[in-house]
N, C-alpha and C positions, 0 to 999 in steps of 0.2 A: 796550117792554115795561116799561120800567123808567123808565120815567117817568109812565104811568098807575101804576103801583102806589105807588109817591111820593106821585100823587097822592091815588088813593084817602087811602092813609094819614092824610095831610095833611086828610082831611076827617073823620077819623073824630078826630082831636084838637081840632078845628073849626078848622081853617084852619094853624094855625101851624106851620108847617116847622119851626121850632128845638127844638119838644115836641115831637115828632113822631121828630125822629133821638137827642132823649134818653131815648127812650120803647121805640123799633127797639135803641135801643143796650139795654137790659138784657134783652132778653131775651134764651134761649142758644143760641145754634148761631149767631144773627143776632150780637149782639153790634154794636162800634162797627164790624167790619169790614163785616157787609152794609147800616150803617146810613152808610157812608161810600159803600157803590160808590151805595146810594138818592138818597144828599143829587147825585152826581152828575146827576140826572135832574129832581132841582129848579129852576125858573129866581128868578132876582133875586133868590137866596141869599149871602148872606154866609161863603164858604166856610172862610173864617177863623173866626169865629163857626161855625160847622155847626160843624168839626170838634171845638172844647170844648165844646158840645155833649154829641157822643158822646163824647168823652173824659168828663165828668159824667156820664154816662148808663153808662158803664163799670164808669166807680167806684167803685158805691150800691152794687154788690154785690161789692167783694172782703172788701173790714170780714169781714161777718155772713157767706159761705162757710168764711172760715177758720179761723171760730172756730166754723161749725155742722157742717163735712167730719169731724170721727171722732165727733161725736155720733149723726149721722146713719147713718154706718157701724154704727158696734153696736149700731144700735139695727136697720136692716134683717138685719142674720145674728142678732139675738136672735128678730126676728120667720121665724115654720116659711116661709111661703108667701115670704116678701122673703130668706131667708137666700141661696139661688143667684147675686143681684140683689146683692145687700152683699159678698160672697164676688167677686163679679165687679169689681165698683167699688173692693176695696184688694186687691185685685192691677195694676188697673191703674192706679190711682195710685201705688204703691208703684215697680211696674215706671220710669214716667215721671218720678217723683220721684229715681231711684237716674239715669238719665237723665239730668234737668237736671245732677244733681253729674260726672256725669263731664264732661260738653260744657265744664267751667269751668277755669280756669284756674288750674294748674301753680303752687305756689308759696306761691300764699295759702291761710288761716287756713280751715277748714270751712263755717264761716256765710260767711266774704265767698264762697268760690267757691260754696254755695251761692242765695251772694244774687242774683249774677252770671248767673250756672245758667238760674233763674229770669226773673231779664229777660232778657236772650237767649230763653228761649224766645215769651215772651209778646210781642214785640218783633216776632219775624218774622209777619211781617199775609194767616198763613194762616189757612184756618179749624180748628178746633176749639184752638188756644190762644190762643185773650183770657182776657177776664178773670176767665169764668170756671171754667176750666179752669185757670188761669196759680193762681187761689185757691186752689182743691181740693185741689192738689199744697202749692202753698203751706204749706195748713192740715197737711197727712201730717209735711213739710219739720220733721228739727229745729229749726228757727230762728225767733226770736223774733216774734213776732206783727209788729209795727211792721217790723221790716228786711222779714218779705213783702212786708205793705202797696205797702211804698213797690220792693219790687223789679217785682209785677205795675202798680205805676201807671204806673211811670218804662217797662215795657217797652210796656203800653199807648197810651203816650204816643208812646213811636216811633213804633210800626205806625200809628197816628193820621197823623202823619206821611209817612210814604213811601205810604202810601192816599191823602193826599189831592191828595199833589203827584201820582200815576200817574193818579187820578181827574181832576184837571185838565186834562191837557194830552191828557186817551184824548177824542176823538170826540169825540160824542155816541152815535154809530151802532156805536159798540164796549161800550159800555159792559153793554145786554143779552147780551154774550160772558163780558161776566167777569162780571152774574148769574148766568144759569145752568153758569158754567163752578165758580161756590161753591158752589150748591146742591147739583150732584154730586158735587164734590171733600167738602164734609161729610158729606151720606150714605156715602158710601165711606168714607170714612175714621171714622165709626162702625160700620161694617159689621165695617168690618179690626178694630178695637178688640171688637169681642162676638168675634168667631170666632178670632183672639189669646186674649184670656178660653176663651172652653172650650177650646181646646189647652192650654192653663194647666189650668187645674182638672183636665181628665180624663187630664194627665202626673205632678199631685200626688197627684190621692188614691189609686191603688194603691201612692202609697210610702206616705202615710199607716196606708192598711189593714195594710198587711205589719206596719210602728212595733207598732200594736195587734195586730199576731197574735206577735211577739216579744214585747209587755210583757204575753201574759194564760201562755204560755209561761212565761213563766222566774217570774210570780208563782205556775204550778203549781207 
């Protein structure tokens, strides 16, 4: 299955396997992780060059996402129909940013803690921890843009190295299992994020209503 998908996508890209890896690495959810698994099903490809193409494709989205995520959230929250999506996205990214900062080393400066925390988050070669999510988290962290970009880039590079080694030494017949597990895990993560955001919103809403009620009573 993996080889068939890789062949089909390569045909869409004009038969250029390296361009295929570059483009797949730019896609949300698939990103670099999915591209490297697909690379395992490609014949006659230079593994190191393919890995670099995946890193390059994943790096394209870093700066635009870091710069755009805050304006996107504000726009969603101001849109009547998309306000719930904007609130859910803000809650999710804020939680992830707090988690990233808490996982960093003790005794370091705040910026350094956030840098290494973000790098470590992206370096874990799992679905939904790649350049898209890492850049979105970097955009809401109070950290200089250039530091956020470097953290996501180097984290992505580390993840690429780990996955490339894993795919290289894995028999071809097991790649289908990796690809299936990747897709299932990604969908499970998205669903868990949605459920967690919905529950948190239900918890926060009564508190906000109670606060508004107290303010009204105070003004009266």
